N, C-alpha and C positions, 0 to 999 in steps of 0.2 A: 472346269475347276471351280470348286466352291470356295470363294474368298471370305465367306462369313459362316464358318463351320458351326458356331454355337447357335446363332439365330436359326439357321436352316437345318438343325438337327431335329429329328422326331422327338416327341415328348408325350408323356401320359399324365392325365389327371384321373386317378382311380383307374377304371377300365377304358376310359376314353383315350384313344390314340390320335394325336395331332401330327400333321405332316411337318410342322415346324413350330417355333415358339413365338411367332408373331400373332398378336391379338388385336382385333379391332374392338375397342371399347364401345359401350353404349353412347350413342350420340342422338339427342333428340332431333327429330326432323319435321314433325307436323305433316308427315305423308300418310297418316292413317285416315280412315274414313270418318265422316261426321258421327257415325254410329260406333266408332272405335274399332272397326274391323280392319283387317289387313287389305290393302289396295294393290292394284297392279303396279302402281308407282313405287311402293315400298318394296315389293318383291323384286322388281327390276333393279332398284338401287342396291339392295344387298347382294343380289346375284352378281352384279358387276364387280363388287369387292371380292366375292368368292372366286370369280374368274382371275382375279389378280393374285391368287395364291395365299391368302391369309389362312393361318392355321385354325384360329378360332374367331368367329364373329359373334359378338354379343349384341343382341338387338337393343334398340332404344327402349326406354322405360315402358313398361306394360302394366297398367293399373289392375290391382287385384280386387278393387272395389270402386264403384262409380264415384264415390265421394273422395277417392284418392287420386283422381286425375289432376295432372299439373297443367295440361293444355287441352284445348277442345278436341284436337285430332289425335290424342294419345290412344294407342291401341289398348285393348283390354283383354282380360283373361278371367273375369269374375263369374262366368258361367260356361257351360259346355258348348254353347253356340259359337264361341270363338275358336274352338279347336280346329275346324277345317281350314280356316284362314291361316292360322299359325302353322299348320301342316304344310301349306303352300310355301311358306318361308323356308321351312326346314328342307323341303324337297329341292327348292331352287338352289340353296347353298350346297347341299350334298351333291348336286350334279357336277360340281367342279372340285370335289375332293376336300372341301373345307368342312368344318364342324360349326355348330351354332348353339348358343345358349340364349335362353329367354331371360331378360332382366325383369324381375317382378318388383313392383314399386307401389308406394302410397305416398302422396305428396305431403300429407299432414297439413300444417298451416301454410305451406308454400303453394297456395292456389287461391282461387276466388270463387265465390258462390255462383257467378255466371257460368263457370266451367262445370262445377260439380252438381249444381242444383240444390246444394245445402250449405249451411255454414261450415267453413273449414274446421276440422277436428285435429287435436294435438294432445300431447300428454298434459299440458297446462293451457289455461285460457289466455296465453300470451299471443298477441297478434304477430304476424310476419313483419319483419323490419322492411321488407320490400313492398308487400301489398297493403299492410296496415289494415287488415280486415278483422272484424270481430271473430273470435275463435272459441270453439267449445272444447272444454276439457273432457277427455274420454272417460267413460265409466269403466269399472272393472269388467262388466259384461261385454261392453263394446271392445275392450282390449282383447278379450278372449275370442270375439267374433273375427277380429282382424287377424289374429294369429292363425285361426282356422282358415281364413281367406288366403293368406300367404301359402299355407300348406296345400290347399286345393289348387292354387295357381301353379305350384310346383308340379303337382300331379298332372294337371292339364298340359303343362309343357312337355312332360314325359310322354303323355298320350299322343300329343301332336307330332312326336318324332324328334323333338329337340334333343340335343346331346347332353345338355346341362342346363342348370338354372342359376342365375345370379340374383341374390337378394340385395337390393340397393339399400345399404346402410350408411351412405355417405352424403355429403353436400347439403346437409340441412333438411333433408326430407324426413318423413315420419320416424323411421327407425333411428336415424341420427338424432332427431329431436328427443327421443327417449334417453339415449345414452349421454346426452350433453347436459351439464349443469347450467349452461347458458339458457336452455329452452325447457328444461324439465324441473319444475318446482314442486313436484308431488311429494307427499309425505307418507304415502302408503307403500306397499311392497314393490311398486314400480318407480320409486323416486327416492332421492336422498343419498344413500351410500352408493359407491361404485357398483356393488353387487346388485342393488335394487335397480339402478338405472340400466344396467346391462341385461336385466332379466328379460325384457321384452324381446331383444334381439336373439338371445340364447334360446328362448322358448319358441321363437319362429323357426330357427334352424332345427331344433329338435323335432318340432311338429312336421316340418317339411321332410326331414330325414325319415320319419316314421311312414309318411305317405309314399315316398318314392323308392324306398328300399335302400339297402346298404351300398349299392354299387353306382347309383346315379349321381354324378358330380353336382355338388352344391357349392357355388362360389360366394363368398361373403365380401361385398364391396364395403370398404371402410375408409373414412378420412382419418389418416394417422394423426394429424393435428388439425384443430379448428383454426388456429392462428387468429383468434379474436379474444378480446378481453373477457374473462369469465368462462372461456371455453376449456375443453380438455386438451391435453398435450400428449407427447410421445409416451411418457411413462404409463399413462392410462391405457393406451391402445396396446402397448407391449404386455400389459396385464390381461387385456380383453382378448386379443387375438388367439392365444392358446385355448382359452375357454370356448371360443367359437369353434375351433377345430375339434375340441373334445365333444362339443354338442353335435357335431356332424358336418361341419364345413370342410370341403375338400380342398379349398384354396382360398387365399386372401388376396384381394385386389386392392393394392395399397395406394389410395388417392390422398387428397389433401384439401382442407378448407371447406367453407360454405360459400353461398353466393354473396354474402356480405363481408367476406374476408377481404381486407384491403388489397387492391391489385388483382382481384378476381382470380386467385391462384387455381381455382378449380378448372378454369379454362384460360391458362396464362397466355398473355400476348407476347409479342416479340421483345418487350422490355425485360422479360424474365429469361434467364439462361436456359438453353435446351437441356433437358434431363435434370432440372433443378430438384426434382422430388425423389430421385433414385436413392438417395441416402436414407430416406425414411423406409423404403422397401427393404433395404439391407438390414435396418434395425429390426424390422418385423421378422425377417428371414432368420435372424439369430435366435428367435424365441419360439418358433413353430417348426413342426416337422412336415407340414403340408406345403405344397408349392405356393410361391408368392409371385404375383403379377405386378410389375413395376409400370408406372404411368406418370405422365407429367411433361408435356411439351417435348415428346420424343419424336423427332422428325426423320433423322438419318438412320437407316438400317445398320450402318457401321457403329453408331453409338449404341444401338440395341445389342449388337453382337458383343461389344466390349463390356456392356453392363452385365450380360449373362456370364461372360468369361470371368469377370471380377467377383462374381457371386452376389451382385446387387439384387438380382431377381432371377427367377426360373423362367419366366415368360415376360414379354414386354409388349405393352399396348402402344399402338400408333393410331391416333384417332383422326385429327384434322388432316394429317398428311395423306390419309387414304381418301379424303374428300377431294383434295387437290390433285392427287394422282393415284387412281386405284391400281395402277400397274407398277407402283414403286418397288414392290418386292421382286417382280419379274425382272425389272431393269437392274436392280441391285444384284440379283443372282447372276445376271449375264454381264455385269460390269459396265453397264451402259449409263454411267453417272451423268453424262451430259444431257441425256434424254429425260431425266427426272424433273418433273415440275414441282419444285419445293414449296411447301406451305410457307406463307409469309408470317403467320401468327398475327394477322390483322384483325381477325374476329368479325369482320364486316358481314360476311355472308352466312356465318354459322350462328354463334351464340347471340350476337347483337341483333341480327335479323330476326331470330326466333323469339328472343326475350323482350327486345325493346320495340320492334316493329310488328310483332305478332304475325309474321309471315313464315311460310315453310323455309327450312334450311336450304341454303345454296352455298356455293363457294365463289369467292371473289374472282379467282383466276381460272376456274373450271366451269364454264357455262353448261356443261353436260350434267353436272351433279344435280340429281333430282329429276332429270329429264331423260333417264336411260330408256324409258318406254318409247321415246320418239326417235325417228330415223333422221337426226338433224342434218347430217352431211351426205344425204343421198346425192348421187351424181345428177347434175343438171342436164336437162334435155338438150340444151344448146350451149356449147362452149363460147363464152363471151370474153371480150377484152375489157378487163376491169381495172380502173384506176382507184387507188386509195390515197387520199390527200391528207397527210398527217401521220406521223410516226409515233404518236403517243399510244397509250394502252387501247383506246378505242380503234384506232387505225390498224395497229398490229393485230388485234383480235379479228377485225373485219377481213384483213388480208388472208389470214390463216384459214378462216371459215370459208371464204370464197374459193381459195385454192383447193381446199378439201372437197369442195363441190365440183371441181374439175375446170374452173375458169383459169384463163391466163391473166395473172395479177401482177400489176406494178404498183409499188408503194413509194410515195414521194414525201420526204421530210426536208423542210427548208433549213433546219439547223444542221450543224456539222455532226452532232451526236444524236443517235436515235433514242427514243424513249419519251419525248414530250415532257410533261411535268414530273414524270417519275425520275428524271435526271436529278432534279433538285429535291424531290420528295424522298429520295433514297439516301440523302446525305446526313440528315439528323441522326443522333445516336439510336442504335437498335433497329434501324430501318434499311440496312444494307440489302436485305433480301428482296426489296422491291426492284432493285436494278438486276438482281440475279434472275428475276422473272423475265425482264426485258432481254437479257442475254439468252435465256432459254428459248423464248419465242422467236427471236431472230434466227437461232439455229434451226428451229422447226420450219421457218419460212424458206430457208435455203434448201432444206430437204425436199420441199414440195415445189421448188422452182420459182418462188416469188422473187421478182427483181426489186431489190431494195436500193433506193437512190437517196443518198443524203446530200445536204447542201443544195437542194433543188426546190425552188419556189415555183409552184405551178401557176402559169399565167393563162389569160384568155387565149392568147395566140397558140400556146401549146395545146389547149383543149380543142380549139377550132381546127388545128392542123391534124391532130391524131384521132379525133372523134371516137373516144372510147365508148363501148356499148353501155357501160354503167359506171357510175362513180360513187364511192363512199366518201362523204365529206366529214372528215374527223380532224379539222384544223385546230381544235383545242380552244384555248382562251388566253387572253392577254391580261397582264396585271392591271387592276383598276386603280386609278388615281383620282380621288375626289378633289373638288375645287376648294383648296385650303390655301390661304395666303402663305407664301414662302415654301410651298411644297416642292419647288424645284431648286431649292438651295444646294450648296456644295456638300453639305453634310448628309443629304438625303440619298439613300440607296434602296434598291429593290431587294426583297427577301430572296428571290431566285438567284440574284447575282451574288449575294452573300453565301448562299448554300453551295453554289457551284464554283466558288472561288474566283469569280470574275472581279470581285472587289475584296481588298484585305479586311479581315475582321478587326475591329477596334473596340476598345471599351473605355468607359461604360457605354452601353447601348440602350437606346429607347426603341421599342418595337411598337409600331402603330397598327393595332389590330390584334385581337385575342382569339381569333379562330385557330384552326389547326396549323395553318401556315405560320401565323404569328407565334404560337406556342412552341412549334417545332423549331422555328428559327431561334427563339429564345433558348431552347434546349441545346441547340447547336453551339450557341455562344457560351452558354454555361459550361459545356463540355470542354471548351477551350479556355476556361478560367476567366471569362468576361462577365462582369456584373450587368444585369438587365432589369429594365422596367418595361412592363407590357401595359399599353394603354388601350382600353376597350370602351366603346360607347354604351354597350348593352348593360343592363342592370345585373344580369346573371351571366356567368361564364359561358360563352358559346361552346367551349369544350367541357363537357361534363366530366366530373371526377369519378363517376361510377363505373363506366367501362374501363377495362384494364389500362389501355394506353393513356387515356385521359387522366387516370389516377396517378400514373407515374410522371406524366408531364407536370402536373400540379405539385407533386411531391418534390421533384427535383428543383423546380423553381423556388419553392419555399425553403428547401434545405440550403440552396445557394445564397439565400439572403435577398433574392430578387423579389419584385413586387408585381402584382396584377391589379391595376387601377380600373375598377369597374365604374359604370355610370359616369364616364369621363369623356366629354366632347372636346375634340381638338378644334381650336379656333384659329390658331396661327402657328407658324414656325419662324422663330427669329434666330437665325444663325444656328447655334448649337443648343437652342432651348425650345422645347415644345410648350406652347401656351394652350391651356385647356380650361374647361369649366366643369366643376363638379358640385352638384347640389347648389347651383346658383353662385358659387364662389370661384373666382379666378385662381388658377394655380400654375406654377411654372416648373417644368420638369427638365432638369439639366444641371449643369452643362453635360452634353453628350458628345462623345467622340464619333458616334455613328447613330443616325436616325434611320430606321428601317421601315419601309412601306410594306405592310402585309394586309392590305384592305380587301383582298379577294380578287376575283377575275371577272372579265366580261367576254362573252363568246366572240370568236373570230369568224365572221360570216361574210367576208368580202367576196368570196367566190359563189355564194348562193345565187346572187342575181345573174352572174355570168352563166352558170349552169342552166338556169331557167331561160335565159336569152338564147343559148345555143340548143335548147330542147334536148339536153342530155339527161337521161334518167339518173336520179341520184337519191341516196339515202343519207341521213345524218346520224351521227352517233357521238356520244361523249359530251365533253364540255362545250362543243360547238352548239349544242342544244341548250345546256345550262350547266354551269360548273357544279360538279358534285364529287362523289367519291370514286375510288378505283372500281368498285363492284359495278356501278352503273356504266362506267366507261367500257369495261371488258364485256359485260353482257349485252349492251347496246351495239357494240362493235360486232360481236359474234352474230347477233340477230340480223344486222345489216348485211353481213357477208352471206349468211344463210339465205336471205331473201332474194338474192340475185339468181 
């Protein structure tokens, strides 16, 4: 029985017939070759999503000119030598009944010379707000060259066996830069009025249509609103979208924002409601006759089905959810909701890893993402008795990986509730999904026969008596308490105890430490109507306001009237007052009903010496090595389990 009749109904874009209305949108990966060619890694990654039953897969951005690359390993289509590699992508996706579109792209000013080998080019000589690099305004001749390059890229996509092409006109890249008054200050026929700013995009669509013929689908990706001061809004794109369709666009992919939009709405984090952008797709659908693709933190196929039923969109994109669980559509169709590994909206493994760490895309909770070429969980030659010590994300991941390899696995958690630091980390506003992942992996462990034992602290005697063949030490980390006079007073509480409800929340509160634990504890208090002051020794906020989650944490703190005191060293605590020093001057913060310690953590390595003494082989993973993020815990745990 099909419980999602709208999502799983066939659909057509021109002559292209799709098995369903689910779309995987373009997601940058960094899996291309150094020479911008398609790699085995990229083929395996997209083929894995095709096996999951996606109707249409749109490749990551593909540069139509070397000067238009956004990242070093971006794939290319600027000459015929790229066609065989792109054909491999098409063939791999087609093997599983899915269709594929090539997203053709030019970064404009959103790149650096080290990547392109030349000064970034744009409609005007305004530098990127992100990269702040000198930028060259394009001449009329160069504009015409790039229009031709887009058209030839579309033709090469068709030649390679792609089923469609998507012209990337969103998110602040070159096409978007031309249509936006924020980035286009030209005074010639490509700037000034709405008509002139739209000319570049419209001419690209027309040129591409001329090259590929009347029946090959051309999708126009468009940010419906920029959501920045001086940018365009909904009324402009409602005017533009029909003109793109008249020029030859077969569908509109209705995105939102640029990479400097507050809250990074282009890749919204868990702070932003699921499906927040669907209303914009509906607005565009009302003014065009071509199909509209809705996108914007759509995780649940049930939401996608409802959006189509309401008329918000004709097709629905689900991006990061397909990184977290490439089989989500299969599971949804079969009603296996408990088996779905839901995207957290954490952005740690995808956009933040790619954009801030300059590393290939991964997924925080799916260690297989990007490693589809590897046989990670091949059965071990010898079945071993494996103990995993610690039930946090590292231990849970290690246990599942070792069990998938065929070992007999027991997991021990000394606390009464499984999950480690995710128990407290899932309590601040908008982070409930983190414990949803814990519940998911515990269900998976039960399915593969892992013995999960809570409220059991592993001892030397237990290890000596049972002699496991291998151990994964994932004991986590304990809260750090620096040597500060009065730190053990009656008003002092631990952040974890506040978040888990072990101590009652009182206000006003002073939070000692401005890292993620401190800021999220402050957010937790604000959500309960309690005023907060966050005290941080560093000169600059440890939690940046540029990533999406960090932006919302800072915004909610400011909106509540709370304060973040930087460059402030705590010297003592006197009852309900924090004594500190800022710029050489003493200050007293209080009185506070609650003073919360959020100084960070220190690894729990008590059993390391025991394991060495007993000569039991062991691997370490997660915070027991060094306190870090969820992605490191999950991936290190998985690697430890695989290594046995």
